[in-house]
N, C-alpha and C positions, 0 to 999 in steps of 0.2 A: 588726240589730246587736244582740248579747244584751243583755238587760236589766240586767244588771249592770253592762255596758259601758257603759251611757247614763248608769248614777249614779256613775260612776266620771270620765266626762266632765264631769259637770254637778260634781262635787268639784273637778275640776282646774282647772274655768274660774271656779270662785268663784259659780256660780249657786245653790249650795244649800251652806249651813252645815255643815262638817266632821260635825256631832253627827248628821246625816242620814245617812252612811254606815253600810249596813246589817249591822253585827255581831250587832246585836240584833234587827233588823227588813230581811228578806230584800229584796232587788230583786225578784226571783223570788217566785211563789206565785198563790196563786188569781186566776185569770183567767176571768169568769163566760164560757162560749159562749152563753149565751142559751137560753132554753126550746125546745126541740126541738116541732115540731108531732108531735102524737101521744104524747107523754113522760108517763109516769104521775108525777104530781104526789104527792109526798110531805113532808107536813107534820112537823113535831116531834111526837112522841108517836106516831107511827105505828109499826107494828112492820116495820121494813123487812126483816127477815129472813123473816117470814112472807112479806111479799109477793112476794120473790124467790120463795120457793116455789111459790107460787100462780100466777104469771103464768110465760108462755113463756121459751123462749130467746129471745136477742133483743131483749127489751126494754129500753126506756129509761129510767132514772129521774130525774127532777128534784126534788133537796132543796131546799126553800125555805129561807128565811134564818130561821136560829136555832140551836140546841143540838138536834142528834140523838142520842139514845142507843140502846144493845141491850141494856139489862134488867142486872140485879144479878148474873146468869149468868157466871163469869169464861169460861166459853165460848160466850158470847153472841157470834154473830157472821154476818156476811154471807158465804154460800154461791153466787156467782153461776152462771148457766147460759151457755154460748156465747153469745158476741156481747152479751152485755148490758152497758149502760153506767150510769154514775152521774155525774150531773154536778150542780154545785152552783151554784145563786144566789148571786149577792153575799150574803157573811156566813153561808153554810152551813157550820156544822161540825160533825164527826162527834167524837164523844167518849166515850173508854172509861172517863172517870171513875175510872182508876185501876184499875180493876177486870177489865174484859175484856181478853184477852189479845190478841186479834188481830181486825183490821177485814174482811178480806177473804181470805178461803181457798178450798181446794181448787184442782181444775185445769182449770177451763174454758180456754175458749181464746177469744182474741180480744174480750176483756175491755176495757171504756174507763173507767178512773178521772179527772175533770177536772174542776178549778174547786171542788175541797174542801179545808176546814181539817180533817186528822185528827190529834187529838190525845188524850194521857192512856190510852194503850193499854200494857198491863203484859207485854209478849212478853217470854219467858225469855232470856238469854244464848244467842247465836247461832242466835235467831230472829226473824223478823220481822214487822212489822203488815200491811202490804199486800201483796198475793200470795205469802203465807205458804207453798204449797206450790209455787211455781214453776210456775204456770202458763203454757202457751205464747202468745206475742204479745200480751200486755197492754200497752197504752198507758196509760202513767202521766205525766198532761200538766198542767201549771199549777196544781199543787196546795201547799199548805203541811203539811208533816208532821212533826210537832214535838213534842216534849215526851213523849215515849213511850219505854219501857224496851226494851232490845233493839234492832233495827234498824228504821228507817223503814221498810224494805220488803226484801225477797227480790226477785231475778230469775229467769226462766224466760228459754227458747231467743226470739229473735227479739222481746225485748221494747223497749219503748221509753220512755226515762224522760226526759220534755223539760218543761224550764221551770218546774220544780218549786223549791220553799225545802226545804230537807233539813236541818232545824235543831234541835242541843240533843238531840239522841236519845240513850239511856242507854251504846247501844254503837258502831252506824255508822248513818251515810245510808243508804247501800246495802250490803247483804250479798249477792252474786253467786254462790251457792250453791246447789245442787241436787243431792240424795240421788242418787247414780248418775252424777253430772257431766252432762253433755249441755247444756250454755248454748252456742247458738252463736247469732251474727247480732245482738251486745248494742250497742244503740244509745244510748249517754249524753250529755245535749247541753243547752247552755245552762241547766244547773241551778246553783243555788247550794248549796252542800254545806259547813256552818258548824257549829261548837262542838258537834260529837260525842262522843262517847265520856263523857257527864256522869257516869258511874258506875265511870269510871277502873280499870277490870277490869285493866291490866296491873301497878296496885297492888296490886289484890286478890288476882289472880294470875300472880304475875310470870312472864314466858317465854311467856303463854298464845299471843301473838302473833294478840289479837284486840279490836284497836283500831282507830279511826282513822275518816275521811271515807268512805271506801268501800274494799271488800275485794273480791277478785276471784278466786275458786278452779276453776281449771281450765275457764275460758271459752274457747272455740274461736271466734276473732273478736269484736272489739269497737271500736267507734268510740267515742273519749271526747274531746270538743272542745265547745269553746267554754264550758266551765264555769267557776266562781268557787269554788274550793276552797279555804277559810282558818277559821284559829282554830280548827282538830279538835287534840282533844288525843290526840296519837298522832300515826301518818301521816297525810298528806293522800289519797294513792292507795296502794295496796298490792295488788300481784297478787300472789299465794301459790300455788304447785303446779302445773304443768303447762297455764299459761296459754300461748295461742299466738295469733298474727296478731293483736296490737293496734296501732291507731293511737292517740296519746294526742298532740292537736294543739290548740293557741290557746287552751291553758287559761290560769288566773292562778291561782298556787298561792303562797299566801303565809300568812305567820304559824302555820304545823301548829307544832306542839312538837317533833314527829320527823321523820322524812324528808319532804318533800315528795313522793317518788315512790320506792317500793321494790319492785323488781321481783325477785321470788324464784323459785328452781328451774322458770323458764319460758322462752320461745321466742319471738325471732319479734316485735320490736316498732319500730316506729317513733313517737319522740318529736320533734315538731317544731312550732316557733314557739309555744312555752310563755314564759312568766314566772315565775321561782320566785325568791320575795322574803320574807327574812327566815323562812327555815325551818330547823328544828333547832336552833335557839339553847338550847331547855328542854333537849331530851336531850343536844348537846353539853357543855353547861355540867356535866350533871351527871356525866357522863363524865369530864371534867376535874378537879370535883370530887375524885373519888375515885383520881384518878391512873390513870384508864384510857387509854392510849396507842392504843385502836383508831382509825380514822379513820373516825367517822360520816359519811355523806354525805348530802349533800340530794337528789341523786339515788343512791338505793344499789340497785347492783346485784347480786344474790348467786345465785351458781352458775345464770346465765342467760346465752342468747346466742343468735346467728342460727345456725341449725340446718338446712341446705337438703334433709334428709332428713322433715322435717315441715312438709306443705305449708302454705305461707302467701302471702301478698302480699309478702314480703320475706323473705330468707334471711339477713339481717342482724338484730343488734341496732342500731340508728343512734338517735343523739341529736341532731339538727341544726338551726341558726337557733333555739336558745333563749337568753334570758336569764336571769342569775345576779346577783342584786343584794343583797348585805349577807344572804345566807345563814351560817350557820355554817361552811359546807365547799362544795367543788363536787359531782365525780362519784368515788363510788368503785365499783371494779369487785375484787368479791372472790369467791374460790374457796374453801370450807372441804374442805380435804383428806380429813376423816374425814366427810363428810357425803355419802353414795352411794346408792342400792339396796340394801337388805338390810342397810345398816349400822344399828347399834344408836346411832350419833349423827345419824341423819335424823330430826327431829324430825316431819314429815310421814310417820310410819310408816305401812307400808301401801303407800305410792305407790313407784310405779318409775319410771324415764324414760319416754319417750314411744317410745324406739326398744327398748325390751325388755319382751316382754310379760307375762313372769312374775316376781316379786319373788324368786322361790326360784331362777332361774339365776344371780343376782348372787351366787354363793358360792364359796366355795372348792372344787376348784383352778382350777374354769372360769374365774371372773373375773381370773387372773392372766394370761389370754391374750386376744389380738385375736379377737373384736370384743368382747368383753364388756368387758374392761381399758377401752376406749374408750366403749362405751354404757352401762356402769352406772354412769356420772357424768352429772350435771347440770353444763355446762361454761360458764364465763362465756367466749365464744369470739367471734369475728367481730363484735365491739364496734367501730362506727365513730364516733367522736365530732368533730365538726367543725361550724365554723360558726357556734359560740357565743359569746356574749360573759359573761366572769367578771369581776366585781368585787366590793368590799369596802373598807370605810373603816377609816381609821388605827386605830380602838378592835379590830379584830380581830388577836390575839397568841396566843401559848401554840400549845394545840392547835386554834385555828380558822384558818381558811384554807389547806386540805389539799387536794389531790387524790389518789386513791390508785389504784395497781393491785396488788392482793396476794393472797397466799394463805398458811395457816397450816404449820407443820411437820407431817407424818402423825404419828398415833401409834396410831389405834384404829380397828377394833378389831385384835387380835392376828393375826388374818388377813388383814388389809385389805393390797393391792398399791400402796397408795399411801402408807405410810410413808415418812417422810423429806422431802426438799425436790422431789420430783418435781413436784407440782401447782404449788408456788410458781415453778418454773421454766418448766414449760408455759404458766400463765395471763401469765408476765411476757414470755415470750419464743417462743412457739410456738403460742399460738389466736388469734392475727391481730386483737389488741385494739391499735388506733390512735387517738390524739389529733392533729389537724393544723388548720391554718387557725383555728384560735381567738385572740381576742383576750382579752388578761386587763390588768386595772388593779388596782394594790393587790398587797401582798407575796403569793406564794405558794410553798409548798412542796409537795414530791410523796414521798408515802411509796410504796415500790418493793419488790416481792418478798416482803418481807414487814416485821413493823412495827417491825424493828430499823435499817431504812433509809430517810433521809429525805434528799431531796438538794433543793438548789436546781436554779432554770431549767436553769444551764449542763450540771449533772448529770442531769436529766430529759432534754434534748435532745442530750446528747453519747452516745457510745457507753458501756455496751453496750444503755441502753435507746432512744435515737433516738427518742422520743416528740415531738409537737408541731412537727413540719416546719412551718415557714411560719406558724406561729403570731406573736402581737406582744406582745411584754411592753414596750409602751412604745415599742418600736423600730420600727414598721412591718413587721414580719413579711418575707417572702419580697420 
């Protein structure tokens, strides 16, 4: 059982006081692996960077109790060699002192970082402290990585991120980005990801899309399971731009100020067996306060869906057997008619869909005809939402408590073939997006086709939308 679930079980049974809930202190974190035979002992005050340079690849370093530092140079850092391991005795802390930018850098393979507290590093925005250069097959396990600027870590191919406490970092707990893409086979399991984005980047740079617990960019193949993702200042989990083949399973995602899960211009994912609680309340209330009627989603699917032509373990975007309790909202399926490959409205500038090799191909006049007319758009399609439980209490009113399936009226650019209601019609009626066999409690409303249309249960289930067949709204379903 994941460590955070043990703590939650103790809380539920009254064995420990509520004050022990690890909002400030993680349930996950350093667990000493024990000193291996042959490990090089590193005491505080030892120049670990120099030791790493002197000794051969495959060396295991054992950091003893106390505070380890990397000197006064902002570029003081450890550059591992292939197969190196850095293990922490109980109480071992690697501290950047607010001066060093990075802890572990460059592109060695098969590096292990285990049992350390890593804190006080000053990585710039969009950069990370551990595995800064996205080396391949790093195992980052049983650490507390906290109170750093930037991201606690970057990710590389086949990286394993296991049982860590990723807490109170300036931007992200995990920034799964690699220059040139190429992250495959990522495993994120049994971590606690909490309190990240302490630098509040979206306020500093509105619309930067650069905040939250964990963000994934162009990752092809990821299993994200058994994590506790909570109290992050932004989205909990955010996959942005040409991600594919994700399994997001058995996570507890709660109390994040924005979306619990944001899946954006990406493909083929199964979201299964997760619990979403009290997410999106800060964001939803902010929208409501300014009179913005856009249906912000606790699970927000934006220009993403199942695509059989992109190889993955599924050809759907499936949201199944999850529990949603007391969130601002439910699930929003959205498609921006003005956002497509080569459009000035595409904030992921320079990126194209995985079906078109060249951005320049998506231009007039060719984009007006098939196959480019279809393939230049990231489509919200083949989304299957079933077996979920949605509930909220009586305090949810106004813009709260909505589900949505919609797009905007296309207007831009002038040469766009998607102007007018064509995308709203497609996402609503022709792209195989279906809710069914769900269970609802509390009053729910449904925004459908565009923001001007909100219907109740009978309108949602009846023609022409015909959604939520065999779902129960206190009536037992079929």
